[in-house]
N, C-alpha and C positions, 0 to 999 in steps of 0.2 A: 860206519860206526865210529871211525876215528874223527870224522868231521863233526858228528853229533857231540862228542866229548869236548872238542875244542869250543863249540858254541855254548856249552853248558858251564864252562869255567867262569865267565862273568856273572852268571846267575848265582853260582855258588858263592862267589866273593861278596856279592850284594847281600845275600842271605846271611853271611857271617857278620857283616856290618850291622844289619838289622838286629841280629841276635845280640850283638854288643850293646846297641842302644837299649834293647829291652832289658838286659841284665842291669844296666846302669839305672834305669827308671825304677826297676823293682827294688834295687838297693836303697835308693833315695826314699821311696815310699815306706819301706820297712823301717828305715831310720826315723822318719817322721812319726810313724805309729809308735815306735819304741819310746821316743821322747815324751809323747803325750800319756802313754799308758803304763810304762814300766815303773815299778816301785822297787826299792832296794831293802836289803836286810843286813843288819849288823849284829854279830854275835860276840859275846864276851864269855870265854870259858874260864873255869876256876883254876885249872892246872892241877899239879900233884900235891902241892903243899897247903892248899886252902880250900875255902868254899865261898860261893857267891852269896851275898846278902841281898835283901830286898830294897836296894837303894843304890845311889851313886851313879845312876845313868839317867840322863835327861835328853829329850829331843825337842828341838825348837824349829820354827819356820818363820822367817821374817822377824826374828827377835822375840817370838811368842812361844811359850812352852805348850806342850801337849797339842800338837797340830792335828787337824782332822785326818782320820784314817790311819794314824800311827798308834801302834800298840807296843807295850813293853811287858814282857813276861819273865818271871824269875823261877829258877829252881836252884838247888845247891850246886849243880854242876855248871850252869850257864845262865846268862841273861840274853834275851833275844828282843831286838827292836825290829818290827816289821812295818811295812807301809810307808817307808821313807821316800820322799821325792828328791829329784836332783837338786842340790843346793841346800837341802835341809842341814841342820847342825846337830851333831851328837856330842854331848858332853859326857865323858867317862871320868869320874873322880874315883880312881882306883882305890884310894885309901878308905873310901866308904863302900866301895863295891865288893870288897872281899875281906875275909879274915883268915888268918893262918890257922892251920890245924896242927902244925909242928912248931913249937916255940923256938926252935933253932933258926927259924927263918923270919923274914919280915917282908911286907909287900913293897916291892921296889918300884913297880910301874906296870906297864903293859907292853906286850910285844906282838908282832904280827904272827899269825899261826904258822908253825913250821920253822920258826927261828929260835935262836938260843936266848936264855934269860938275860945274857949280857947285852943283847940288842934291844933294850927298852927303847920305845919310841913315843911320839906324841899320842895323846889319848883323846883329844878333842879336835874335831875336824868337820869340814863341810862334805856332805855325802856326794860322791861321784861314782860309786860302785858298791857292790856287795863286799863286805869285809868281815874277816874273822880275827878276833883278838884273843890273847891268852894273858892272864895275870902273870907278871914276871916277879920272881922272888929272889931275894939275896940272903946270904948267910950272915947272921948277926956277928958283929965284932965290936970294935971301939966306936960306938955310935955317937954321932953329933946331931944336934937338932937344927932344923931350918924352918923359917917362918914364911908364910904366904899371906900377902895383903891384897885386899880388893878395894880400890878407891876410884873416885871419879877424877876428872881432869883437874879439879881444884884441890885434890888431895883429901876430900871428904870420904870417910870410911863408908862403904856400901854394905859390907858383910863383916862379921867378926873374923879376925885373923886366925889362920890355922897353923898348928905346930906339928911337924912330923920329924922322923928320924931317918938318917941314912949314914953311909960310910964316907969318911973324908977321902978325897982323891978321886971319887967317882962322879961322873956326870949325872945329875938328877933332872929328870923331866917332871914338870909340874903342869897340871891342866887348870885352865880357867873354870870358874863355876858359873852357872847360869844365874843372871841377875835380871829380874823382870824389868823391862823397859830400857835396858842398857845393852850395849854391845862391847865386848872387849876389843882393844886394839890388836891384841895377839891372842890366839887360842892357847898357845903353849909357851912356856919359858924353860930354858935349859941353862944350868949353871953347875960348875964343879964345886962340890962341897969342900970346905976347909975346916981346920981345927977351931979357928976363931968363929964361934957361932954367931956373933954380931954381924959378920959378913955374909952369912947364909940367908939372904933375904930375897924373896921373889915377890915382885909387886905387879899386879895386873891393873892396868888403867882402863876404865870404861868410859864410853861416851853415850849420852842419851840417844835413843832412836828417835829421829825426827819423823813426824807425820805431816807431809805437805798438804794433805787434803783439807783439814779443818780451816786453814787460813783463807783460801779464796772463796770457799763455799758461802760463808755468812754475808759477804759483801753484796752479790747480786740478788740473792734469794729474797730478803725481806723487802727491798725497795721496789722490785718489779711489780708484784701484785698490788701494792698500796697505791702507786701512782698511775698505773695503767688503767685501773677501773674508772676513776673519775675522768680520765682523759677521753675514754671511749664514750661515756654517757653524755658529756658536754655537747659534742657535735650532734648527737641524736636529739637533744632538747632544743637546739637553736633553730631548726627549720620552723617550729611552731611560733616563734617570736616574730614581731613586726620586721618588715624588710630593712628598716634602718638599723636594727640591732644585729641583723644576720652577718654583715661583713666584720663587725668588731669581734664577735664571739669566735669564729674560726681563726681570725688573726692571732688571738691570744692563745687559743688551744692548739694551733698547728705545731709550734715548736716543741710542745710537751711530749708527744709520743716518740719522736726520734731520740729525745734526750733520755727517756726512761725505759722504753721498750728496746733493750739492747739484746741482740741474738747472742752476744758473747756470754752473757750470764747463763743462758740455757746450754751452751756448748761446754762451759768449764765444769759444770757439776758432774757429768758422767765420767770425765777424764780421771778424776781421782778415785771416785767410788768410795768403798769402805776399806780399801786395801791399805795395809801398813807396809811401806817400802823403805828399804835401806839405801841411801845414796851411795854412789860408787866410792866416795872418799871415806865412807864408814866401813867398807868391806874389811873384815879382820884379816890379819896375816896368819900364816900357818904356825910357824915356830920362830921365836926370837932367842938367839944365843947370847946370854948375859955375860959370858966370858970375854967376848970380843965386842966392844962398844962400836967398832967400825963396821960390824957385820950388818948389812941391811936386813930388814924384816923379810922373811921368805914367804911369798905368796903361794898358797897351795894350788897346784895345777890339777883342776878337776878333770879336764879333758884327757889327761894322761891316764887317769884311773877309770874313766868312763867306758863301760862296755858298749860295743856297737859302733864306735867312731873309727877305730883302726883295726883292733884285733879281730872282732867278730866278723867283719866283712873282708878281711884280708884274703881268704880263699876266693871269694867272689871277684875281688879286683884282679887277682892273679888270673882267674879264668877269663875275665874280660880282656885283659892284656893279651892272653894267648890267642883268643878269638880274633883280635885285631891283627896280631902278627900273622895268623893263618890266612886271613883275608888278603893281606899285603903279599904274602908268599904266592897265593893262588893267582893274583893279578899279575905278579912278575913272571910266573911260569907261563901264563897265557900269552903275554906279550912276546916272551922268548920263543915259544913254540910257533907262534904266528910268523915271526920273522924267519925262523928256520924253514918253515913250510914254503914261504915265498922264495927263499934262496934255492930250495930243492926244485920247485916248479920252474924257476928260471934256468937251472942247470939242465933239467930234463928237456926243456924247449930247445936249448942250444944243441943238445945231443940229437934230438929228432931232426933238426935242420941238417946236421952233418950226415946223418944216416940217409935222409932223402936226397941230399946232393950226391952221395955215393951211389945210390940206386940209379939216379938219372944218368950218372956218368957210365955206369955199367950198361944201361940200356942203349945208350948212344953207340957203344961199341958193338 
């Protein structure tokens, strides 16, 4: 029985390693399926001092509003955005999304659910997880105005400027608005309001979204059918001509097909397709702090928010690590017991030799 257990130890260790590999492959498969099929939901709640209006929330994908599969629903308590995919953009312009029901308050911004009104945060972002927001309110006091501009890189106005009100000395978060065909360089701006209203200016700069597909497509497509057709019919007609004309016709027609029938034109068309893509250099930043000009633009880390990458599979990875540790422990125990058994057998053999020598000695007597 003891010998059987010793022989079974390597089998158990190998089974643990196989189980480890199986867990790992299941985790990778589940992550891939989640990436393809999972959609996200963003909710905006009214809070205690106001109500939600039917506006102020926009969803976009690749710079285009109202992406397929995305729905936005409103009631007085909340706005719900469903069907979002990883990397989609949600614009929440809280000044338009809510109205106060108590005149002592004003709409200050948005906050993440479960946090205090003083912790207002950015309200436009790239989607990397499900999110719940609540309208943040402030108590009115000695209010000052601030202006929000929306311009392109040349300074041309893209939308009418907005004027809002806040308290001096408080940091004010302002969200970019969606502009069709343009992408903001930063989704959100932050600035501390001051008494001098001329200094309370937030300016969003937009760049046009480039579409790389229309440029290469027209070049190969019109020329290929126009020149290829006569090139193929000319050799077909020349065999019927006299023998003297035959060498001249192929010589003139032969260079034409390689020059015009280029496989590159056929390969380039499906690469772009009808998709509108945003180059990496156009990727908007998360939030820019206007109080510190030396502060670089903060890129939003989607992977940190994304479910399934670290948090969701953490128990699985812990289990995998435990299985691997158990396999190593079993192998170590097996080697230790095997060595111990050899020493015991060697000791028993020496004892038997001594006993046999003693018996022989007694027999001789």
